Every structure is written in C-alpha cells, then in structure tokens.
C-alpha positions as CSV (number, residue, x, y, z in Angstrom):
1,M,0.0,0.0,0.0
2,N,1.3,3.5,-0.8
3,A,1.9,5.9,2.0
4,P,-1.0,8.2,2.6
5,E,-1.0,11.7,1.1
6,L,-0.6,14.1,4.0
7,P,-1.1,17.9,3.7
8,S,2.1,19.8,3.0
9,L,1.5,22.0,6.0
10,L,1.9,19.1,8.5
11,G,5.2,19.2,10.3
12,A,7.8,16.5,10.2
13,A,7.1,15.1,13.7
14,A,3.3,15.0,13.3
15,A,3.7,13.5,9.8
16,A,5.9,10.7,11.1
17,F,3.5,9.9,13.9
18,V,0.4,9.9,11.5
19,R,2.2,7.6,9.1
20,A,3.3,5.2,11.8
21,E,1.5,1.9,12.4
22,H,-1.0,2.5,15.2
23,A,-1.9,0.1,18.0
24,N,-3.9,0.0,21.3
25,F,-2.1,1.0,24.5
26,I,-2.9,-1.7,27.0
27,G,-1.1,-2.5,30.2
28,G,1.8,-0.3,29.1
29,A,2.3,-2.2,25.9
30,W,1.3,-1.6,22.3
31,K,-1.1,-4.2,20.9
32,P,-3.0,-4.5,17.6
33,A,-6.7,-5.4,17.7
34,R,-7.1,-9.1,18.4
35,G,-9.2,-9.5,15.4
36,G,-6.6,-7.7,13.2
37,G,-9.0,-5.2,11.8
38,T,-8.4,-1.6,11.2
39,L,-10.4,1.6,10.6
40,P,-9.5,4.4,8.2
41,V,-8.7,7.9,9.5
42,M,-9.9,10.6,7.2
43,D,-8.7,14.2,6.8
44,P,-11.9,16.3,7.0
45,G,-10.3,19.0,4.9
46,T,-9.7,16.8,1.9
47,G,-11.9,13.7,2.5
48,R,-8.9,11.5,2.0
49,E,-7.6,8.7,4.1
50,V,-4.4,9.6,6.1
51,A,-4.0,6.7,8.5
52,K,-5.5,3.5,10.0
53,I,-6.2,2.6,13.6
54,P,-7.2,-0.7,15.3
55,A,-10.8,-1.8,15.0
56,S,-11.0,-3.2,18.5
57,G,-13.7,-5.4,19.9
58,R,-14.8,-7.0,23.1
59,E,-11.6,-9.0,23.7
60,D,-9.5,-5.9,23.4
61,I,-11.7,-4.2,25.9
62,D,-11.4,-7.2,28.2
63,D,-7.7,-6.9,28.1
64,A,-7.7,-3.2,28.8
65,V,-10.1,-3.5,31.7
66,L,-8.1,-6.3,33.3
67,A,-4.9,-4.2,33.0
68,A,-6.7,-1.3,34.6
69,R,-8.0,-3.5,37.4
70,Q,-4.6,-5.0,38.1
71,A,-3.0,-1.6,38.3
72,L,-5.7,-0.4,40.6
73,E,-5.6,-3.3,43.0
74,S,-2.1,-4.7,43.0
75,G,0.2,-2.6,40.9
76,P,2.5,0.3,42.0
77,W,-0.3,2.8,41.5
78,S,-2.2,1.3,44.3
79,R,0.7,1.8,46.7
80,M,1.7,5.2,45.5
81,T,1.3,8.2,47.8
82,A,-1.1,10.9,46.7
83,P,1.7,13.5,46.2
84,D,3.6,11.1,44.0
85,R,0.5,10.6,41.9
86,G,0.3,14.3,41.6
87,K,3.9,14.5,40.4
88,L,3.2,12.0,37.6
89,I,0.1,13.9,36.5
90,W,2.2,17.1,36.4
91,K,4.9,15.3,34.5
92,L,2.3,14.4,31.8
93,A,1.4,18.1,31.6
94,E,5.1,18.8,31.0
95,Q,5.2,16.1,28.3
96,I,2.3,17.7,26.5
97,E,3.9,21.2,26.8
98,A,7.1,19.9,25.3
99,N,5.2,18.4,22.3
100,A,2.6,21.2,22.0
101,A,3.3,22.0,18.3
102,E,3.0,18.4,17.2
103,L,-0.1,17.7,19.2
104,A,-1.8,20.8,17.8
105,E,-1.1,19.7,14.3
106,I,-2.3,16.1,14.9
107,E,-5.5,17.5,16.4
108,S,-6.1,19.9,13.6
109,L,-5.5,17.2,10.9
110,D,-7.8,14.7,12.7
111,T,-10.7,17.0,13.5
112,G,-10.4,19.5,10.7
113,R,-10.4,22.4,13.2
114,P,-8.2,25.4,12.5
115,I,-4.7,25.1,13.9
116,F,-5.0,28.4,15.8
117,E,-7.8,26.9,17.8
118,C,-5.8,23.8,18.7
119,R,-2.8,26.0,19.7
120,I,-4.8,28.3,22.0
121,V,-7.4,26.0,23.4
122,D,-6.8,22.2,23.1
123,V,-3.2,22.0,24.1
124,P,-3.1,24.8,26.8
125,G,-6.4,23.5,28.2
126,S,-5.0,20.0,28.5
127,I,-1.9,21.3,30.3
128,Q,-3.9,23.5,32.7
129,M,-6.3,20.7,33.6
130,L,-3.5,18.3,34.4
131,Q,-1.6,20.8,36.5
132,Y,-4.8,21.8,38.4
133,M,-5.7,18.2,39.1
134,A,-2.2,17.3,40.1
135,G,-2.7,19.8,42.9
136,W,-5.8,18.1,44.1
137,S,-4.1,14.7,44.4
138,G,-2.8,15.4,47.9
139,K,-5.8,17.4,49.1
140,I,-8.7,14.8,48.9
141,N,-9.8,14.6,52.5
142,G,-12.6,13.3,54.6
143,E,-14.0,15.0,57.7
144,T,-14.9,14.2,61.3
145,M,-18.4,14.8,62.7
146,Q,-20.3,15.3,65.9
147,L,-22.8,12.6,66.5
148,G,-26.2,12.8,68.3
149,V,-26.2,9.4,69.8
150,P,-25.0,8.9,73.4
151,G,-21.6,7.4,74.2
152,T,-18.0,8.1,73.4
153,L,-17.7,7.7,69.6
154,H,-15.3,8.8,66.9
155,A,-16.8,9.2,63.5
156,Y,-15.1,10.3,60.3
157,T,-15.2,9.9,56.5
158,V,-12.6,9.1,53.9
159,R,-12.7,9.4,50.1
160,E,-11.5,6.4,48.2
161,P,-11.1,6.0,44.4
162,V,-14.3,4.7,42.7
163,G,-12.3,2.2,40.8
164,V,-11.8,1.5,37.1
165,V,-13.2,4.3,35.0
166,A,-14.2,4.1,31.3
167,V,-13.6,7.4,29.6
168,I,-15.5,7.6,26.3
169,V,-14.4,10.6,24.3
170,P,-16.2,12.5,21.5
171,W,-14.8,13.6,18.2
172,N,-14.8,17.4,18.6
173,Y,-12.1,18.0,21.2
174,P,-10.5,14.5,21.5
175,L,-7.2,15.4,23.2
176,E,-8.6,18.0,25.6
177,L,-11.6,16.0,26.6
178,A,-9.6,12.8,27.1
179,V,-7.4,14.8,29.5
180,W,-10.2,16.7,31.2
181,R,-12.1,13.4,32.0
182,T,-9.0,11.4,32.9
183,A,-7.1,13.9,35.0
184,P,-9.5,14.0,38.0
185,A,-9.9,10.3,37.9
186,L,-6.1,9.9,38.2
187,A,-6.0,12.5,41.0
188,A,-8.5,10.5,42.9
189,G,-6.4,7.3,42.5
190,C,-8.5,5.6,39.8
191,T,-7.3,3.8,36.7
192,V,-8.8,4.5,33.3
193,V,-9.6,2.9,29.9
194,I,-10.0,5.6,27.2
195,K,-12.0,4.9,24.1
196,P,-11.6,7.8,21.7
197,A,-14.1,8.5,18.9
198,E,-13.3,6.3,15.9
199,N,-12.8,9.2,13.5
200,T,-10.5,11.2,15.8
201,S,-8.3,8.8,17.7
202,L,-4.9,10.0,16.7
203,S,-4.2,12.6,19.3
204,T,-5.3,10.2,22.1
205,L,-2.9,7.6,20.8
206,R,-0.1,10.2,20.8
207,L,-1.2,11.1,24.4
208,A,-0.7,7.4,25.3
209,Q,2.9,7.6,24.1
210,L,3.4,10.6,26.4
211,V,1.9,8.7,29.2
212,A,4.5,6.0,28.8
213,E,7.3,8.6,28.6
214,A,6.0,10.3,31.8
215,G,6.5,7.0,33.7
216,F,3.0,6.0,34.6
217,P,2.8,2.4,35.9
218,P,1.4,-0.1,33.3
219,G,-2.4,-0.3,33.2
220,V,-3.1,3.1,34.9
221,I,-4.0,4.6,31.5
222,N,-5.1,2.4,28.6
223,V,-6.3,3.5,25.2
224,V,-8.4,1.3,22.9
225,T,-9.7,2.5,19.6
226,G,-12.7,1.2,17.7
227,L,-16.3,1.7,16.8
228,G,-18.8,3.0,19.3
229,E,-21.2,0.1,18.7
230,T,-18.5,-2.5,19.3
231,A,-15.6,-1.3,21.5
232,G,-17.6,1.5,23.1
233,A,-20.6,-0.6,23.8
234,A,-18.4,-3.4,25.3
235,L,-16.7,-0.9,27.5
236,A,-19.9,0.7,28.7
237,A,-21.4,-2.6,29.7
238,H,-18.3,-4.2,31.1
239,P,-18.7,-5.7,34.6
240,G,-15.1,-4.8,35.5
241,V,-15.8,-1.1,35.0
242,D,-16.9,0.9,38.1
243,A,-17.7,4.2,36.5
244,I,-18.3,5.8,33.1
245,S,-17.4,9.3,31.9
246,F,-19.1,9.9,28.6
247,T,-19.2,13.0,26.5
248,G,-21.4,13.0,23.4
249,S,-24.9,13.1,22.2
250,T,-28.0,12.8,24.4
251,E,-29.1,9.8,22.3
252,T,-25.9,7.9,23.0
253,G,-26.0,9.0,26.6
254,R,-29.3,7.2,27.1
255,A,-27.7,4.0,25.7
256,I,-24.8,4.5,28.1
257,V,-27.2,4.7,31.0
258,H,-28.9,1.4,30.0
259,A,-25.5,-0.3,29.6
260,A,-24.3,0.9,33.0
261,A,-27.3,-0.6,34.7
262,G,-25.9,-4.1,34.7
263,N,-23.5,-3.5,37.6
264,M,-24.9,-0.1,38.7
265,K,-21.9,1.8,37.4
266,R,-21.5,5.4,38.4
267,V,-22.2,7.5,35.3
268,F,-21.0,11.0,34.4
269,L,-22.6,12.4,31.2
270,E,-21.9,15.6,29.4
271,L,-24.5,15.6,26.6
272,G,-26.1,17.8,24.0
273,G,-27.1,21.5,24.1
274,K,-29.0,24.1,22.3
275,S,-27.6,27.0,24.2
276,P,-29.3,30.4,24.2
277,A,-27.7,33.8,24.1
278,I,-29.9,36.8,25.3
279,V,-29.0,40.3,24.1
280,L,-30.5,43.1,26.2
281,A,-31.2,46.6,24.9
282,D,-28.1,48.1,26.5
283,A,-25.6,45.5,25.3
284,D,-22.2,46.8,24.2
285,L,-22.3,45.7,20.5
286,D,-18.6,46.0,20.1
287,V,-18.3,43.1,22.6
288,T,-21.6,41.4,21.9
289,I,-21.5,40.9,18.1
290,P,-18.0,39.3,17.9
291,G,-18.9,37.4,21.1
292,V,-22.1,35.9,19.7
293,A,-20.4,35.1,16.4
294,G,-17.6,33.3,18.1
295,S,-20.0,31.4,20.3
296,I,-21.5,29.6,17.2
297,F,-18.8,29.7,14.6
298,F,-15.8,28.7,16.7
299,S,-14.9,25.1,15.8
300,S,-17.6,25.3,13.1
301,G,-20.2,25.1,15.8
302,Q,-19.1,21.6,16.8
303,V,-19.1,22.6,20.5
304,C,-21.7,21.2,23.0
305,T,-22.0,24.7,24.5
306,A,-22.3,26.5,21.1
307,G,-24.6,29.5,21.3
308,S,-27.0,28.3,18.6
309,R,-30.2,30.3,19.6
310,L,-29.9,34.1,19.8
311,F,-32.6,36.1,21.4
312,V,-32.1,39.9,20.8
313,H,-34.0,42.9,22.0
314,E,-36.0,44.2,19.0
315,K,-34.3,47.6,19.1
316,L,-30.9,45.9,18.4
317,F,-32.1,42.9,16.3
318,E,-31.2,44.2,12.8
319,R,-27.8,45.6,13.9
320,V,-26.8,42.4,15.7
321,V,-28.0,40.1,12.9
322,E,-26.2,42.2,10.3
323,G,-23.1,42.3,12.4
324,V,-22.9,38.6,13.0
325,A,-23.7,37.9,9.4
326,S,-20.9,40.2,8.3
327,I,-18.4,38.3,10.4
328,A,-19.7,35.0,9.0
329,K,-19.4,36.2,5.4
330,N,-15.8,37.3,6.0
331,L,-14.5,34.2,7.8
332,K,-11.6,32.6,5.9
333,I,-12.7,29.0,5.2
334,G,-10.0,26.4,4.5
335,H,-8.0,23.4,5.6
336,G,-7.4,23.4,9.4
337,L,-3.6,23.3,9.0
338,D,-3.6,26.5,7.1
339,P,-2.6,29.2,9.6
340,S,-4.9,31.7,7.9
341,T,-8.0,29.5,8.2
342,Q,-10.7,30.8,10.6
343,L,-13.4,28.2,9.8
344,G,-12.6,24.6,9.1
345,P,-14.7,21.7,7.9
346,V,-17.1,19.7,10.0
347,V,-15.5,16.4,11.1
348,S,-16.9,13.9,8.6
349,D,-19.1,13.1,5.6
350,V,-21.7,11.9,8.1
351,Q,-21.7,15.2,10.0
352,L,-21.8,17.1,6.7
353,D,-24.9,15.3,5.6
354,R,-26.5,15.9,9.0
355,V,-25.9,19.6,9.0
356,M,-27.0,20.0,5.4
357,G,-30.1,18.0,6.2
358,F,-31.0,20.5,8.9
359,L,-30.4,23.4,6.6
360,Q,-32.5,22.0,3.8
361,E,-35.3,21.1,6.2
362,G,-35.1,24.6,7.7
363,E,-35.5,26.2,4.3
364,R,-38.5,24.0,3.5
365,D,-40.0,25.0,6.9
366,G,-39.8,28.7,6.1
367,A,-36.5,29.8,7.6
368,R,-34.6,32.5,5.8
369,Y,-30.8,32.5,5.6
370,V,-29.3,36.0,6.0
371,T,-26.0,34.4,5.0
372,G,-24.8,30.8,4.5
373,G,-27.0,27.7,4.2
374,R,-24.9,25.9,1.6
375,R,-22.0,23.5,1.3
376,V,-18.6,24.9,0.3
377,G,-16.9,23.1,-2.6
378,N,-16.8,19.4,-3.4
379,E,-13.6,18.4,-1.6
380,G,-13.7,18.1,2.2
381,Y,-16.6,18.6,4.5
382,F,-17.2,22.4,4.5
383,V,-20.4,24.2,5.4
384,E,-21.0,28.0,5.1
385,P,-21.4,29.7,8.4
386,T,-25.2,30.4,8.6
387,V,-27.4,32.9,10.2
388,A,-31.1,32.0,10.1
389,V,-34.1,34.3,10.8
390,G,-37.8,33.6,10.7
391,T,-37.5,30.4,12.7
392,S,-39.9,29.0,15.3
393,P,-39.9,26.4,18.0
394,T,-41.7,23.9,15.7
395,M,-38.7,23.8,13.3
396,S,-36.0,21.3,13.7
397,I,-33.3,23.9,12.9
398,Y,-34.5,25.9,16.0
399,R,-35.2,22.9,18.3
400,D,-32.6,20.3,17.7
401,E,-28.8,20.3,18.3
402,I,-27.2,20.6,14.9
403,F,-23.5,20.6,15.9
404,G,-22.6,22.9,13.0
405,P,-22.1,26.6,12.2
406,V,-25.8,27.4,12.3
407,L,-27.4,30.3,14.3
408,C,-31.1,31.0,14.7
409,A,-31.8,34.6,15.6
410,I,-35.1,35.6,17.2
411,P,-36.2,39.1,18.3
412,F,-38.1,39.8,21.5
413,K,-40.2,42.9,22.3
414,A,-38.9,45.8,24.4
415,D,-41.3,45.2,27.3
416,D,-41.2,41.4,27.2
417,I,-37.9,40.0,28.5
418,E,-40.0,37.4,30.2
419,S,-40.8,35.8,26.8
420,A,-37.0,35.6,26.1
421,I,-36.3,33.9,29.3
422,Q,-39.1,31.4,28.8
423,A,-38.0,30.8,25.2
424,A,-34.4,30.3,26.4
425,N,-35.6,27.6,28.9
426,D,-38.0,26.0,26.3
427,T,-35.7,23.2,25.4
428,I,-34.9,19.6,26.5
429,Y,-31.3,20.8,27.1
430,G,-29.7,23.0,29.8
431,L,-25.9,23.0,29.3
432,H,-24.8,26.6,28.7
433,A,-26.2,30.1,28.2
434,S,-25.0,33.7,27.9
435,I,-26.5,37.1,28.7
436,W,-25.2,40.2,27.0
437,T,-25.8,43.5,28.8
438,Q,-24.1,46.4,30.7
439,N,-26.7,46.1,33.5
440,L,-25.2,43.6,35.9
441,K,-28.3,43.7,38.1
442,A,-30.4,42.5,35.2
443,A,-27.7,40.0,34.2
444,H,-27.6,38.3,37.5
445,Q,-31.4,38.3,37.9
446,I,-31.8,36.6,34.5
447,A,-28.9,34.2,35.2
448,G,-30.7,33.0,38.3
449,R,-33.7,32.1,36.1
450,I,-31.9,30.3,33.3
451,K,-32.2,26.5,33.6
452,S,-28.6,25.7,32.7
453,G,-25.5,24.3,34.3
454,N,-23.5,27.3,33.3
455,V,-24.5,30.9,32.6
456,C,-22.0,33.4,31.2
457,I,-22.4,37.2,31.3
458,N,-20.8,39.1,28.4
459,T,-18.9,35.9,27.3
460,H,-19.7,32.4,26.0
461,N,-18.1,29.0,25.8
462,F,-16.2,29.6,29.0
463,F,-14.1,26.8,30.4
464,D,-11.6,26.6,33.2
465,P,-10.2,23.7,35.2
466,A,-11.5,25.3,38.5
467,F,-15.0,26.0,37.0
468,P,-17.6,23.2,37.3
469,M,-19.1,22.4,34.0
470,G,-22.1,20.3,33.2
471,G,-25.8,20.4,32.4
472,Y,-29.4,20.4,33.6
473,K,-32.2,18.3,32.1
474,Q,-31.1,16.2,29.1
475,S,-27.7,17.8,28.9
476,G,-26.2,15.4,31.4
477,W,-25.4,14.3,34.9
478,G,-22.5,15.5,37.1
479,R,-19.9,18.2,36.7
480,A,-16.5,18.3,35.0
481,A,-13.7,20.4,36.5
482,G,-13.3,21.8,40.0
483,F,-13.6,19.7,43.1
484,A,-17.0,18.5,41.7
485,A,-15.1,16.3,39.3
486,I,-13.0,14.8,42.1
487,E,-16.3,14.0,43.9
488,H,-17.5,12.0,40.9
489,Y,-14.4,9.7,41.0
490,T,-14.4,9.0,44.7
491,E,-16.6,7.0,47.1
492,V,-17.3,8.4,50.5
493,K,-16.8,5.8,53.3
494,G,-18.1,6.6,56.8
495,I,-16.2,5.0,59.7
496,V,-17.4,5.0,63.3
497,A,-15.7,3.6,66.5
498,R,-17.0,3.3,70.0
499,L,-14.1,4.3,72.2
C-alpha cells in the first residue's frame, strides 16, 4: 500500500506519527486489535484517508479493563502516595507542553479544526487541567463529625477511588476532553480505559505515548480504539468497569445509562445542548457581536455549548444580525492546518450530511438565511457559516442540536424580557447560556432564572479547570472540572468507632 497523502503544512514530527502503524495501548504495551481489523482515518479538509487505527472489539476491551483492574488493586499505582500521583500527573502536563506544536497539528488534521484553535485551546487547556488536578491529588480529604447518639464515639469519613473508569471521548475535542475526563480520575487514584471516537483517535494515541514517557505504571491509563457500537458498547457494559465518563450526544448518553445498569456503574454524562444567548437593549455591541459570532462559529459550531439560539431585543435585532452575518461572510474558510483558516470543515461526511439535512429542512419550513445555508466546494466537508431568521420552536433547525455553524436569531419585544427567558428555557437541554448587557443587576437576575448548568455574562463558551461544567435536564449528569469532578471519581466511606 502507498503511503497516505498528507497535507504539506503538516510538520515532520506530526507526519511521522500519523504515518506510523497504530496500536492500542494496554497495560503499558502496544497491541494490535485481536481481530486484526483496522479503521480508516480521514482528513476532513480533503476527504482523503491519512492513517489507519485498530478496529478493536470485546476481547481488546477485556484486556484493557483487566490491565486497569490489576493496576488499581495490585500494581505500583495502588501503593503510590497521593503527592507522588500528583507528580506523575504534572509530568504528563510537561510532556504535552514539550510536544505542543506536534499535538496541535495532529489535532487539527484529525478534527479539521483550525490550527490556531488547537494551539490556543486544546493544548493549553489540557496542560492546565493536568496541573490543576495534580494539585488536588494530595488534598482529597474526609471529615470528622459530631454525633447525636450517646456514648463516646469517633466518626469520620474518607474518600477512596471509585475504581476502574471508562472514559468515552467525543470527536470534537478528542485530546482535551480525554485529558479533562482522565485527570480528575487519576488525582482520585482511579485507573482508566480511554475509548476515543473512531474518527478522531490519533491525538489520544499520541497522548498514550506521552503517558509511557512520563513514567505511569502499566495499566493506569489504557487507550483502545474502535467503533462505538463495538468497542464503546463493550466498555460501557463491562462488569469490570466501576464508573463511566461519557461526553457526546444525548441519544448515545441514554444508551450508556442502559449499559451501565448491569452492575450499577456510576455515570457522568456531558451531553447535547441548544444554548441560548440573550442580548438586552443596553448591550455593548462591540463586545456582543463578535462574542455571539464566536459562540457559534468557533470550531464550526461543533461545540456542545455553542450559542445556537440568539434572542435579541427588537431595538438591536437588525444591527446584531447584520453584524454577526458580516463576520460570517468574511471568515476565511479552509483546511485546518492553514494558519490563515478561521473556519474549518465539519468532522466527517456523516456530519456534513447531518448539517446539510437540517439546513435543507429549515429552508422548507420557512427559515430565511441572511447568510450561508450551503455546502462549500466538493472536496472536504465544508459548510457555510449560517445565520437564520424567521425560525420558530416547531422547526428542527431551531429545536434540535445541529452541531454545525448554524445560528437561529429571534427578536423579543422591548417590554417582554419574560418571553425571552421562557424561550431560552423551552428546550430539553440545559448546558450553557449567555447574557449580553451592561446592566449587571439585570444580568444576575436573569442568570438565576436560566435553567442551565453554566450561565455566562458578556462571554460564552467559558471553560476553566476550576469552574464546574455540566448540564441540567437532558444535557447530562454531574460536573467536570473543579472539586465537583473529584467527587465524581471518589466514594465516601463513613467509619465510626465506640471508644
């Protein structure tokens, strides 16, 4: 077989890694899928195959879970002090920092996202999360308590690792989300099996190489690639897994919950969103217009928190829509590895068909596109950034998560902010929201009424390792980041002694 044709903008180190033969990382060793099968890796910017990864199945998952179990219960990890665990987690952050340029290129090639995004978000975000959670390793404490029963008793709690954790990663931010879900589990003393999305596994496999170089004991972190319906399903249902961390669609999240019921696994879910942005009459448009545009067009809208529904005070509606549409029209669309690219492709032909299906249905339903609404070119998976008006809650383009660069803009009347709040909450989702105003009293009052796990004021798509992130309603269970993430990966044990 001829070597795959890689984009000329890919650096030498990243190109060498992509061209290499890829295997699963299980128990500290590199292993092909037991069945010998592989899956193609496609470049979203060209639609061409650039690599192959193992098509793993149940037996490979069995091997990885066994390796994680042994590391948890009898390997060096189980005897390591909490500060020493923290040092290893910090060491992995240093390994990522030392290979930042290569990792950004691999991520850009694999996901199609612009290289500037990967440089300023994915890689730094991964480093910061590891460093933050390294600090938590030695600070996970229990508490003593005063009891109400008579007698001399001593009662206290301890936090222990929940066990073997399955980390199932989506395709939009594969490196960063693998790290964000794994880092708190490691800080808590758990071991993990990571199953990246089948179409964006390369950066997670490179991460596994850095795990080995950082000196983690065998089996603490394992990476197995494969299809969701085979490897992913086997991992979710595996009786040797104690907890699942899943990021992805609400539909798949429901399937994860059913699979976890077999042995009552603990489940963390970060699922879909249809996030609202509310623009009040006094909003600073120099901040609001680029902020709103960035909230939906960053990563081609392939962000669970994307601001896809825009509610604007009628006084500002035309100016805001025209401003956002102007930004959309002037975005440089191109291959993710091109440093001048501002908007890359969506991740796959499947996602392209999905987004275009929503746009075509929206047009049939009566939506009007101020800009966008069409595919760009015939090579790669590019969609025009789109601003839609004339939409209503009955339309799928307004109601459903598209996961593409598509914004629905809706005006509300000057004396009816109540309708905007109700419309913002009228969704099955509740992951993220933003309010744009110079009136902080109004902003905080509205924030208190939005049914969402995170509400931003004069910003959107906000993430920080210390800031709990998660959703209400069908946007998920649990919180990522902050001590809330540590809580998810620990069991609280109460101990009492009569003295």
